BATORRO-480257 format. One record per residue: y, x, z of N, C-alpha, C, O, CB in turn; residue in three letters. Coordinates in Angstrom, 3 decimals, decimal comma, padded with zeros to 6 digits, always signed. Glycine has a CB too. Example, Ala and Ser with C-alpha at 12.3 -4.5 7.8 and 13.67 -1.06 7.14 Angstrom:
residues 2
+----------+----------+----------+----------+----------+----------+----------+----------+----------+----------+----------+----------+----------+----------+----------+---------+
:      nyy :      nxx :      nzz :     cayy :     caxx :     cazz :      cyy :      cxx :      czz :      oyy :      oxx :      ozz :     cbyy :     cbxx :     cbzz : residuo :
+----------+----------+----------+----------+----------+----------+----------+----------+----------+----------+----------+----------+----------+----------+----------+---------+
: -005,690 : +013,190 : +007,800 : -004,500 : +012,300 : +007,800 : -003,300 : +013,200 : +007,800 : -003,319 : +014,236 : +008,465 : -004,473 : +011,308 : +009,046 :     ALA :
: -002,250 : +012,850 : +007,080 : -001,060 : +013,670 : +007,140 : +000,030 : +012,900 : +007,870 : +001,138 : +013,409 : +008,039 : -000,598 : +014,084 : +005,725 :     SER :
+----------+----------+----------+----------+----------+----------+----------+----------+----------+----------+----------+----------+----------+----------+----------+---------+
***
This chain:
residues 124
+----------+----------+----------+----------+----------+----------+----------+----------+----------+----------+----------+----------+----------+----------+----------+---------+
:      nyy :      nxx :      nzz :     cayy :     caxx :     cazz :      cyy :      cxx :      czz :      oyy :      oxx :      ozz :     cbyy :     cbxx :     cbzz : residuo :
+----------+----------+----------+----------+----------+----------+----------+----------+----------+----------+----------+----------+----------+----------+----------+---------+
: +012,700 : +003,887 : +007,938 : +011,578 : +004,314 : +007,138 : +011,296 : +003,255 : +006,064 : +011,122 : +002,077 : +006,375 : +010,332 : +004,560 : +008,027 :     MET :
: +011,253 : +003,682 : +004,817 : +011,005 : +002,749 : +003,717 : +009,511 : +002,589 : +003,466 : +008,769 : +003,566 : +003,370 : +011,705 : +003,226 : +002,439 :     LYS :
: +009,090 : +001,331 : +003,364 : +007,712 : +001,008 : +003,010 : +007,751 : +000,178 : +001,736 : +008,642 : -000,652 : +001,555 : +006,976 : +000,242 : +004,172 :     LEU :
: +006,785 : +000,403 : +000,857 : +006,694 : -000,338 : -000,398 : +005,430 : -001,190 : -000,378 : +004,319 : -000,673 : -000,261 : +006,694 : +000,626 : -001,623 :     LEU :
: +005,618 : -002,515 : -000,496 : +004,510 : -003,466 : -000,482 : +004,323 : -003,995 : -001,903 : +005,255 : -004,525 : -002,507 : +004,772 : -004,638 : +000,531 :     VAL :
: +003,102 : -003,843 : -002,427 : +002,829 : -004,228 : -003,813 : +001,664 : -005,208 : -003,851 : +000,547 : -004,880 : -003,451 : +002,519 : -002,982 : -004,686 :     VAL :
: +001,941 : -006,418 : -004,337 : +000,897 : -007,436 : -004,478 : +001,414 : -008,467 : -005,465 : +002,592 : -008,824 : -005,427 : +000,526 : -008,100 : -003,090 :     ASP :
: +000,548 : -008,950 : -006,349 : +000,996 : -009,950 : -007,316 : +001,190 : -011,320 : -006,673 : +001,784 : -012,206 : -007,288 : -000,001 : -010,055 : -008,457 :     ASP :
: +000,708 : -011,507 : -005,464 : +000,906 : -012,758 : -004,736 : +002,150 : -012,654 : -003,854 : +002,206 : -011,844 : -002,928 : -000,342 : -013,100 : -003,880 :     SER :
: +003,146 : -013,488 : -004,159 : +004,368 : -013,460 : -003,345 : +004,063 : -013,868 : -001,908 : +004,713 : -013,395 : -000,976 : +005,443 : -014,391 : -003,945 :     SER :
: +003,081 : -014,739 : -001,727 : +002,696 : -015,166 : -000,377 : +002,134 : -013,983 : +000,410 : +002,494 : -013,779 : +001,569 : +001,654 : -016,315 : -000,440 :     THR :
: +001,255 : -013,205 : -000,217 : +000,681 : -012,043 : +000,470 : +001,756 : -011,005 : +000,764 : +001,745 : -010,398 : +001,835 : -000,444 : -011,416 : -000,373 :     MET :
: +002,680 : -010,789 : -000,164 : +003,775 : -009,847 : +000,102 : +004,581 : -010,316 : +001,309 : +004,952 : -009,513 : +002,165 : +004,697 : -009,703 : -001,142 :     ARG :
: +004,851 : -011,625 : +001,373 : +005,627 : -012,156 : +002,498 : +004,874 : -011,988 : +003,811 : +005,473 : -011,620 : +004,822 : +005,958 : -013,637 : +002,270 :     ARG :
: +003,568 : -012,250 : +003,813 : +002,755 : -012,084 : +005,029 : +002,809 : -010,633 : +005,503 : +003,038 : -010,368 : +006,683 : +001,282 : -012,512 : +004,771 :     ILE :
: +002,599 : -009,701 : +004,582 : +002,615 : -008,273 : +004,945 : +004,012 : -007,869 : +005,419 : +004,157 : -007,169 : +006,422 : +002,179 : -007,390 : +003,736 :     ILE :
: +005,036 : -008,316 : +004,691 : +006,411 : -007,969 : +005,060 : +006,767 : -008,517 : +006,440 : +007,352 : -007,804 : +007,256 : +007,398 : -008,505 : +004,013 :     LYS :
: +006,418 : -009,779 : +006,709 : +006,701 : -010,370 : +008,025 : +005,976 : -009,618 : +009,141 : +006,531 : -009,388 : +010,215 : +006,293 : -011,853 : +008,043 :     ASN :
: +004,729 : -009,240 : +008,866 : +003,960 : -008,470 : +009,853 : +004,638 : -007,129 : +010,121 : +004,793 : -006,726 : +011,274 : +002,505 : -008,248 : +009,364 :     THR :
: +005,037 : -006,449 : +009,067 : +005,707 : -005,146 : +009,220 : +007,013 : -005,293 : +009,994 : +007,341 : -004,450 : +010,830 : +005,981 : -004,513 : +007,839 :     LEU :
: +007,757 : -006,358 : +009,719 : +009,020 : -006,569 : +010,433 : +008,771 : -006,820 : +011,915 : +009,524 : -006,342 : +012,763 : +009,794 : -007,749 : +009,822 :     GLN :
: +007,716 : -007,569 : +012,230 : +007,374 : -007,788 : +013,645 : +006,970 : -006,480 : +014,318 : +007,118 : -006,330 : +015,531 : +006,234 : -008,819 : +013,773 :     ARG :
: +006,461 : -005,537 : +013,531 : +006,079 : -004,228 : +014,078 : +007,280 : -003,284 : +014,171 : +007,158 : -002,159 : +014,656 : +004,983 : -003,591 : +013,213 :     LEU :
: +008,443 : -003,752 : +013,701 : +009,650 : -002,942 : +013,833 : +010,096 : -002,228 : +012,577 : +011,050 : -001,451 : +012,619 : +009,446 : -001,949 : +014,879 :     GLY :
: +009,433 : -002,470 : +011,461 : +009,834 : -001,842 : +010,193 : +010,781 : -002,773 : +009,463 : +010,449 : -003,931 : +009,205 : +008,595 : -001,510 : +009,305 :     TYR :
: +011,960 : -002,269 : +009,129 : +012,990 : -003,114 : +008,528 : +013,185 : -002,855 : +007,038 : +013,494 : -003,781 : +006,288 : +014,293 : -002,908 : +009,243 :     GLU :
: +013,013 : -001,629 : +006,607 : +013,339 : -001,238 : +005,232 : +012,094 : -001,382 : +004,354 : +011,372 : -000,414 : +004,115 : +013,881 : +000,228 : +005,183 :     ASP :
: +011,856 : -002,612 : +003,878 : +010,630 : -002,909 : +003,146 : +010,974 : -003,297 : +001,716 : +011,707 : -004,257 : +001,480 : +009,829 : -004,036 : +003,840 :     ILE :
: +010,440 : -002,546 : +000,773 : +010,647 : -002,804 : -000,642 : +009,417 : -003,518 : -001,181 : +008,337 : -003,435 : -000,596 : +010,923 : -001,484 : -001,425 :     LEU :
: +009,584 : -004,230 : -002,312 : +008,466 : -005,001 : -002,852 : +008,296 : -004,773 : -004,348 : +009,243 : -004,447 : -005,064 : +008,666 : -006,483 : -002,575 :     GLU :
: +007,054 : -004,957 : -004,795 : +006,749 : -004,971 : -006,216 : +005,599 : -005,925 : -006,434 : +004,747 : -006,085 : -005,560 : +006,409 : -003,548 : -006,745 :     GLY :
: +005,563 : -006,573 : -007,611 : +004,478 : -007,529 : -007,819 : +003,351 : -006,989 : -008,679 : +002,378 : -007,693 : -008,948 : +005,016 : -008,772 : -008,442 :     GLU :
: +003,479 : -005,728 : -009,118 : +002,369 : -005,061 : -009,804 : +002,622 : -003,559 : -009,790 : +003,661 : -003,098 : -009,318 : +002,207 : -005,586 : -011,270 :     ASN :
: +001,674 : -002,810 : -010,304 : +001,787 : -001,358 : -010,275 : +002,974 : -000,819 : -011,057 : +003,588 : +000,169 : -010,654 : +000,538 : -000,754 : -010,805 :     GLY :
: +003,302 : -001,463 : -012,177 : +004,458 : -001,005 : -012,959 : +005,749 : -001,156 : -012,178 : +006,582 : -000,251 : -012,164 : +004,555 : -001,777 : -014,272 :     LEU :
: +005,916 : -002,303 : -011,525 : +007,116 : -002,507 : -010,700 : +007,152 : -001,494 : -009,556 : +008,203 : -000,933 : -009,246 : +007,156 : -003,954 : -010,138 :     GLU :
: +006,008 : -001,268 : -008,938 : +005,935 : -000,309 : -007,837 : +006,336 : +001,081 : -008,315 : +007,069 : +001,793 : -007,629 : +004,519 : -000,277 : -007,235 :     ALA :
: +005,857 : +001,461 : -009,487 : +006,184 : +002,783 : -010,035 : +007,689 : +002,890 : -010,282 : +008,291 : +003,928 : -010,005 : +005,401 : +003,042 : -011,352 :     TRP :
: +008,298 : +001,820 : -010,801 : +009,747 : +001,831 : -011,029 : +010,505 : +001,969 : -009,715 : +011,503 : +002,686 : -009,643 : +010,188 : +000,553 : -011,757 :     GLN :
: +010,033 : +001,282 : -008,672 : +010,669 : +001,396 : -007,358 : +010,553 : +002,834 : -006,848 : +011,534 : +003,412 : -006,382 : +010,027 : +000,406 : -006,348 :     VAL :
: +009,351 : +003,407 : -006,938 : +009,163 : +004,788 : -006,487 : +010,064 : +005,745 : -007,266 : +010,638 : +006,677 : -006,703 : +007,691 : +005,206 : -006,642 :     LEU :
: +010,176 : +005,497 : -008,559 : +010,937 : +006,381 : -009,433 : +012,442 : +006,314 : -009,191 : +013,163 : +007,260 : -009,507 : +010,647 : +006,046 : -010,864 :     ASP :
: +012,918 : +005,202 : -008,632 : +014,362 : +005,014 : -008,463 : +014,802 : +004,977 : -006,999 : +015,987 : +004,798 : -006,715 : +014,786 : +003,738 : -009,140 :     THR :
: +013,871 : +005,144 : -006,079 : +014,183 : +005,053 : -004,652 : +013,727 : +006,330 : -003,961 : +012,625 : +006,821 : -004,204 : +013,508 : +003,805 : -004,007 :     THR :
: +014,567 : +006,849 : -003,115 : +014,181 : +008,046 : -002,376 : +013,538 : +007,667 : -001,043 : +013,835 : +006,622 : -000,463 : +015,402 : +008,953 : -002,143 :     GLU :
: +012,670 : +008,526 : -000,585 : +012,120 : +008,446 : +000,765 : +011,243 : +007,240 : +001,056 : +011,278 : +006,715 : +002,168 : +013,217 : +008,456 : +001,719 :     ASP :
: +010,457 : +006,787 : +000,087 : +009,436 : +005,789 : +000,402 : +008,371 : +006,528 : +001,202 : +007,816 : +007,519 : +000,729 : +008,832 : +005,103 : -000,909 :     VAL :
: +008,083 : +006,055 : +002,406 : +007,184 : +006,778 : +003,307 : +005,750 : +006,274 : +003,285 : +004,824 : +007,030 : +003,578 : +007,705 : +006,697 : +004,700 :     LYS :
: +005,553 : +004,987 : +002,934 : +004,204 : +004,419 : +002,902 : +004,124 : +003,433 : +001,737 : +005,052 : +002,660 : +001,497 : +003,847 : +003,715 : +004,262 :     VAL :
: +003,011 : +003,472 : +001,025 : +002,730 : +002,524 : -000,049 : +001,563 : +001,642 : +000,385 : +000,483 : +002,136 : +000,706 : +002,409 : +003,263 : -001,393 :     LEU :
: +001,795 : +000,329 : +000,389 : +000,750 : -000,642 : +000,729 : +000,523 : -001,466 : -000,532 : +001,413 : -002,199 : -000,965 : +001,156 : -001,561 : +001,976 :     ILE :
: -000,664 : -001,350 : -001,123 : -000,890 : -001,988 : -002,414 : -002,172 : -002,801 : -002,476 : -003,177 : -002,472 : -001,846 : -000,912 : -000,955 : -003,483 :     THR :
: -002,105 : -003,867 : -003,252 : -003,272 : -004,654 : -003,603 : -004,037 : -003,887 : -004,692 : -003,503 : -002,948 : -005,282 : -002,865 : -006,099 : -004,087 :     ASP :
: -005,272 : -004,283 : -004,951 : -006,048 : -003,676 : -006,020 : -005,888 : -004,463 : -007,311 : -005,514 : -003,908 : -008,345 : -007,522 : -003,590 : -005,629 :     TRP :
: -006,178 : -005,774 : -007,245 : -006,213 : -006,614 : -008,442 : -004,841 : -007,192 : -008,754 : -004,386 : -008,135 : -008,105 : -007,226 : -007,742 : -008,271 :     ASN :
: -004,183 : -006,609 : -009,766 : -002,867 : -007,070 : -010,192 : -002,767 : -006,917 : -011,707 : -003,453 : -006,083 : -012,298 : -001,729 : -006,277 : -009,471 :     MET :
: -001,902 : -007,731 : -012,339 : -001,684 : -007,564 : -013,780 : -000,820 : -006,329 : -014,068 : -000,314 : -005,688 : -013,147 : -001,018 : -008,826 : -014,371 :     PRO :
: -000,663 : -006,014 : -015,329 : +000,169 : -004,902 : -015,812 : -000,448 : -003,545 : -015,474 : -000,947 : -002,849 : -016,358 : +001,577 : -004,995 : -015,212 :     GLU :
: -000,412 : -003,175 : -014,203 : -001,046 : -001,942 : -013,720 : -001,666 : -002,290 : -012,375 : -000,957 : -002,691 : -011,452 : -000,006 : -000,730 : -013,599 :     MET :
: -002,980 : -002,141 : -012,254 : -003,614 : -002,521 : -010,991 : -003,403 : -001,455 : -009,919 : -002,867 : -000,379 : -010,184 : -005,109 : -002,762 : -011,201 :     ASN :
: -003,830 : -001,775 : -008,722 : -003,608 : -000,875 : -007,592 : -004,301 : +000,461 : -007,725 : -003,754 : +001,488 : -007,325 : -004,057 : -001,526 : -006,342 :     GLY :
: -005,502 : +000,460 : -008,283 : -006,231 : +001,719 : -008,449 : -005,512 : +002,624 : -009,450 : -005,401 : +003,830 : -009,231 : -007,681 : +001,450 : -008,914 :     LEU :
: -005,025 : +002,043 : -010,545 : -004,256 : +002,817 : -011,519 : -002,976 : +003,359 : -010,887 : -002,580 : +004,496 : -011,144 : -003,917 : +001,955 : -012,749 :     GLU :
: -002,340 : +002,544 : -010,067 : -001,121 : +002,970 : -009,369 : -001,422 : +004,142 : -008,440 : -000,687 : +005,130 : -008,424 : -000,512 : +001,795 : -008,567 :     LEU :
: -002,497 : +004,033 : -007,671 : -002,871 : +005,114 : -006,745 : -003,088 : +006,414 : -007,518 : -002,597 : +007,467 : -007,112 : -004,154 : +004,740 : -005,949 :     VAL :
: -003,813 : +006,345 : -008,616 : -004,084 : +007,555 : -009,417 : -002,798 : +008,148 : -009,979 : -002,634 : +009,367 : -010,007 : -005,054 : +007,233 : -010,569 :     LYS :
: -001,884 : +007,286 : -010,427 : -000,611 : +007,754 : -010,970 : +000,233 : +008,412 : -009,878 : +000,831 : +009,466 : -010,095 : +000,161 : +006,587 : -011,613 :     LYS :
: +000,275 : +007,784 : -008,709 : +001,037 : +008,345 : -007,579 : +000,450 : +009,704 : -007,182 : +001,189 : +010,668 : -006,980 : +001,022 : +007,367 : -006,355 :     VAL :
: -000,861 : +009,774 : -007,074 : -001,505 : +011,028 : -006,654 : -001,357 : +012,136 : -007,698 : -001,395 : +013,318 : -007,355 : -002,984 : +010,786 : -006,376 :     ARG :
: -001,188 : +011,765 : -008,964 : -001,039 : +012,769 : -010,023 : +000,379 : +013,330 : -010,102 : +000,608 : +014,337 : -010,771 : -001,421 : +012,167 : -011,361 :     ALA :
: +001,322 : +012,691 : -009,431 : +002,722 : +013,116 : -009,480 : +003,051 : +013,923 : -008,227 : +002,961 : +013,402 : -007,115 : +003,674 : +011,890 : -009,610 :     ASP :
: +003,430 : +015,185 : -008,396 : +003,700 : +016,039 : -007,229 : +004,814 : +015,505 : -006,313 : +004,862 : +015,855 : -005,133 : +004,071 : +017,425 : -007,699 :     PRO :
: +005,694 : +014,672 : -006,842 : +006,775 : +014,122 : -006,003 : +006,227 : +013,184 : -004,938 : +006,829 : +013,033 : -003,874 : +007,802 : +013,378 : -006,869 :     ARG :
: +005,084 : +012,549 : -005,217 : +004,580 : +011,509 : -004,325 : +003,209 : +011,819 : -003,744 : +002,604 : +010,964 : -003,097 : +004,523 : +010,210 : -005,056 :     TYR :
: +002,725 : +012,997 : -003,962 : +001,368 : +013,335 : -003,553 : +001,068 : +013,159 : -002,077 : -000,087 : +012,977 : -001,691 : +001,093 : +014,719 : -003,921 :     GLY :
: +002,101 : +013,212 : -001,251 : +001,888 : +013,134 : +000,197 : +002,110 : +011,751 : +000,776 : +001,894 : +011,551 : +001,972 : +002,789 : +014,095 : +000,888 :     GLU :
: +002,537 : +010,782 : -000,037 : +002,795 : +009,435 : +000,482 : +001,475 : +008,799 : +000,928 : +000,532 : +008,721 : +000,141 : +003,497 : +008,548 : -000,595 :     ILE :
: +001,400 : +008,345 : +002,179 : +000,198 : +007,628 : +002,613 : +000,073 : +006,306 : +001,853 : +001,056 : +005,591 : +001,662 : +000,235 : +007,372 : +004,144 :     PRO :
: -001,144 : +005,997 : +001,426 : -001,400 : +004,768 : +000,686 : -002,457 : +003,948 : +001,417 : -003,538 : +004,442 : +001,737 : -001,851 : +005,077 : -000,766 :     ILE :
: -002,121 : +002,684 : +001,674 : -003,073 : +001,737 : +002,250 : -003,360 : +000,683 : +001,188 : -002,437 : +000,066 : +000,657 : -002,519 : +001,084 : +003,579 :     ILE :
: -004,623 : +000,479 : +000,882 : -004,988 : -000,568 : -000,065 : -005,413 : -001,802 : +000,717 : -006,273 : -001,734 : +001,595 : -006,124 : -000,096 : -001,022 :     MET :
: -004,792 : -002,938 : +000,381 : -005,098 : -004,218 : +001,021 : -005,658 : -005,114 : -000,074 : -004,930 : -005,496 : -000,990 : -003,816 : -004,865 : +001,718 :     VAL :
: -006,939 : -005,453 : +000,004 : -007,577 : -006,125 : -001,119 : -008,743 : -007,002 : -000,695 : -009,255 : -006,881 : +000,419 : -008,050 : -005,110 : -002,118 :     THR :
: -009,152 : -007,876 : -001,584 : -010,355 : -008,683 : -001,357 : -011,605 : -007,901 : -001,731 : -012,718 : -008,328 : -001,425 : -010,290 : -009,993 : -002,161 :     THR :
: -011,432 : -006,765 : -002,390 : -012,564 : -005,929 : -002,818 : -013,122 : -005,178 : -001,608 : -012,630 : -004,106 : -001,256 : -012,130 : -004,924 : -003,939 :     GLU :
: -014,153 : -005,748 : -000,975 : -014,642 : -005,168 : +000,269 : -015,970 : -004,460 : +000,165 : -016,513 : -004,019 : +001,178 : -014,750 : -006,213 : +001,278 :     GLY :
: -016,508 : -004,340 : -001,036 : -017,795 : -003,679 : -001,192 : -017,716 : -002,187 : -000,968 : -016,664 : -001,577 : -001,159 : -018,347 : -003,950 : -002,551 :     GLY :
: -018,833 : -001,597 : -000,561 : -018,865 : -000,162 : -000,272 : -018,456 : +000,669 : -001,495 : -017,726 : +001,652 : -001,365 : -020,265 : +000,250 : +000,196 :     LYS :
: -018,929 : +000,269 : -002,681 : -018,594 : +001,012 : -003,897 : -017,088 : +000,993 : -004,156 : -016,514 : +002,002 : -004,566 : -019,344 : +000,428 : -005,104 :     ALA :
: -016,448 : -000,151 : -003,919 : -015,011 : -000,256 : -004,136 : -014,241 : +000,607 : -003,143 : -013,274 : +001,277 : -003,506 : -014,563 : -001,712 : -004,026 :     GLU :
: -014,675 : +000,583 : -001,905 : -014,008 : +001,412 : -000,879 : -014,110 : +002,885 : -001,261 : -013,120 : +003,614 : -001,189 : -014,640 : +001,174 : +000,531 :     VAL :
: -015,282 : +003,321 : -001,661 : -015,491 : +004,726 : -002,047 : -014,627 : +005,076 : -003,255 : -014,006 : +006,138 : -003,288 : -016,987 : +004,994 : -002,364 :     ILE :
: -014,585 : +004,184 : -004,248 : -013,758 : +004,407 : -005,439 : -012,296 : +004,582 : -005,054 : -011,624 : +005,489 : -005,545 : -013,907 : +003,238 : -006,431 :     THR :
: -011,807 : +003,719 : -004,179 : -010,405 : +003,781 : -003,753 : -010,119 : +005,069 : -002,984 : -009,094 : +005,715 : -003,203 : -010,056 : +002,562 : -002,885 :     ALA :
: -011,023 : +005,435 : -002,088 : -010,827 : +006,667 : -001,307 : -010,833 : +007,893 : -002,217 : -010,031 : +008,810 : -002,037 : -011,924 : +006,805 : -000,226 :     LEU :
: -011,735 : +007,905 : -003,189 : -011,783 : +009,032 : -004,125 : -010,516 : +009,122 : -004,965 : -010,103 : +010,211 : -005,363 : -012,998 : +008,909 : -005,038 :     LYS :
: -009,901 : +007,975 : -005,231 : -008,661 : +007,950 : -006,019 : -007,465 : +008,442 : -005,205 : -006,431 : +008,803 : -005,767 : -008,390 : +006,532 : -006,533 :     ALA :
: -007,613 : +008,456 : -003,872 : -006,533 : +008,983 : -003,044 : -005,966 : +008,036 : -002,017 : -004,943 : +008,333 : -001,399 : -005,455 : +009,421 : -003,899 :     GLY :
: -006,618 : +006,888 : -001,821 : -006,166 : +005,954 : -000,791 : -006,444 : +006,558 : +000,585 : -007,514 : +007,123 : +000,810 : -006,870 : +004,568 : -000,943 :     VAL :
: -005,486 : +006,440 : +001,505 : -005,665 : +006,981 : +002,851 : -006,373 : +006,021 : +003,789 : -007,060 : +006,435 : +004,723 : -004,336 : +007,350 : +003,431 :     ASN :
: -006,194 : +004,708 : +003,524 : -006,837 : +003,716 : +004,370 : -007,024 : +002,448 : +003,576 : -006,423 : +002,275 : +002,516 : -006,018 : +003,449 : +005,648 :     ASN :
: -007,862 : +001,553 : +004,092 : -008,328 : +000,414 : +003,313 : -008,427 : -000,804 : +004,223 : -009,012 : -000,730 : +005,303 : -009,695 : +000,717 : +002,642 :     TYR :
: -007,856 : -001,928 : +003,786 : -007,916 : -003,171 : +004,560 : -008,459 : -004,260 : +003,642 : -007,990 : -004,433 : +002,517 : -006,501 : -003,566 : +005,140 :     ILE :
: -009,450 : -004,987 : +004,137 : -010,012 : -006,091 : +003,367 : -009,344 : -007,394 : +003,805 : -009,238 : -007,685 : +004,997 : -011,560 : -006,170 : +003,549 :     VAL :
: -008,892 : -008,180 : +002,806 : -008,314 : -009,501 : +003,080 : -009,437 : -010,476 : +003,390 : -010,523 : -010,347 : +002,824 : -007,461 : -010,008 : +001,877 :     LYS :
: -009,217 : -011,443 : +004,264 : -008,029 : -011,603 : +005,115 : -008,065 : -010,600 : +006,265 : -009,129 : -010,113 : +006,647 : -007,940 : -013,049 : +005,669 :     PRO :
: -006,906 : -010,303 : +006,802 : -006,805 : -009,325 : +007,893 : -005,858 : -009,859 : +008,950 : -005,094 : -010,792 : +008,705 : -006,316 : -007,942 : +007,370 :     PHE :
: -005,916 : -009,259 : +010,124 : -005,010 : -009,650 : +011,209 : -003,836 : -008,665 : +011,277 : -003,946 : -007,535 : +010,802 : -005,769 : -009,699 : +012,576 :     THR :
: -002,727 : -009,089 : +011,859 : -001,606 : -008,161 : +012,045 : -002,028 : -006,898 : +012,798 : -001,520 : -005,811 : +012,522 : -000,471 : -008,854 : +012,795 :     PRO :
: -002,953 : -007,041 : +013,746 : -003,410 : -005,889 : +014,522 : -004,087 : -004,848 : +013,632 : -003,910 : -003,647 : +013,836 : -004,372 : -006,340 : +015,620 :     GLN :
: -004,856 : -005,302 : +012,654 : -005,532 : -004,379 : +011,729 : -004,491 : -003,605 : +010,921 : -004,601 : -002,389 : +010,768 : -006,495 : -005,152 : +010,777 :     VAL :
: -003,484 : -004,309 : +010,404 : -002,432 : -003,633 : +009,638 : -001,709 : -002,619 : +010,511 : -001,433 : -001,503 : +010,071 : -001,428 : -004,655 : +009,067 :     LEU :
: -001,403 : -002,999 : +011,740 : -000,723 : -002,093 : +012,681 : -001,558 : -000,835 : +012,903 : -001,035 : +000,278 : +012,839 : -000,457 : -002,804 : +014,034 :     LYS :
: -002,840 : -001,005 : +013,162 : -003,716 : +000,142 : +013,434 : -003,836 : +001,060 : +012,222 : -003,755 : +002,281 : +012,363 : -005,105 : -000,341 : +013,853 :     GLU :
: -004,026 : +000,492 : +011,042 : -004,170 : +001,313 : +009,827 : -002,873 : +002,058 : +009,530 : -002,898 : +003,216 : +009,112 : -004,568 : +000,433 : +008,613 :     LYS :
: -001,735 : +001,388 : +009,749 : -000,442 : +002,019 : +009,520 : -000,226 : +003,178 : +010,491 : +000,257 : +004,242 : +010,103 : +000,688 : +000,989 : +009,658 :     LEU :
: -000,587 : +002,964 : +011,751 : -000,444 : +004,031 : +012,748 : -001,320 : +005,234 : +012,392 : -000,918 : +006,379 : +012,599 : -000,810 : +003,507 : +014,152 :     GLU :
: -002,508 : +004,976 : +011,859 : -003,400 : +006,069 : +011,470 : -002,767 : +006,901 : +010,359 : -002,717 : +008,126 : +010,464 : -004,770 : +005,520 : +011,015 :     VAL :
: -002,279 : +006,254 : +009,290 : -001,740 : +007,021 : +008,168 : -000,427 : +007,709 : +008,523 : -000,071 : +008,718 : +007,915 : -001,535 : +006,116 : +006,967 :     VAL :
: +000,297 : +007,166 : +009,509 : +001,560 : +007,781 : +009,923 : +001,358 : +008,817 : +011,038 : +002,298 : +009,515 : +011,418 : +002,537 : +006,701 : +010,389 :     LEU :
: +000,139 : +008,912 : +011,555 : -000,134 : +009,874 : +012,608 : +000,434 : +009,472 : +013,951 : +000,736 : +010,331 : +014,779 : +000,404 : +011,201 : +012,224 :     GLY :
: +000,583 : +008,169 : +014,180 : +001,127 : +007,655 : +015,445 : -000,038 : +007,488 : +016,424 : -001,147 : +007,137 : +016,022 : +001,896 : +006,284 : +015,231 :     VAL :
: +000,218 : +007,741 : +017,706 : -000,771 : +007,528 : +018,779 : -002,047 : +008,351 : +018,601 : -003,143 : +007,874 : +018,897 : -001,136 : +006,061 : +018,852 :     ASN :
: -001,907 : +009,553 : +018,130 : -003,123 : +010,384 : +018,005 : -003,277 : +011,268 : +019,213 : -004,234 : +012,037 : +019,297 : -003,081 : +011,246 : +016,728 :     GLU :
+----------+----------+----------+----------+----------+----------+----------+----------+----------+----------+----------+----------+----------+----------+----------+---------+
***
């Protein structure tokens, strides 16, 4: 299963990627902003989950979510936003844009595991 991790911080991408690998996910793609993520989506088949930061240069996470949701090819991809933006207004904005789940940094591996299981429909 391919997962796409998007964050302008290489350290945060590595943390998320290492956590996902410990959870058993091996096929992990990366992008450092929304434009890179869009190029990956456009050139890669079968991305099953998008995990994105909000605050990034070029194209931010919210713009990426809106673009993904507007494209019928990707409308069903579960999206988890991982961000420092933890205010209620930001969460509502992200959910309205089409985010399936939301994680506020810093987070534990257990939180990422639980949110991923929810969007994938595991253990329901």
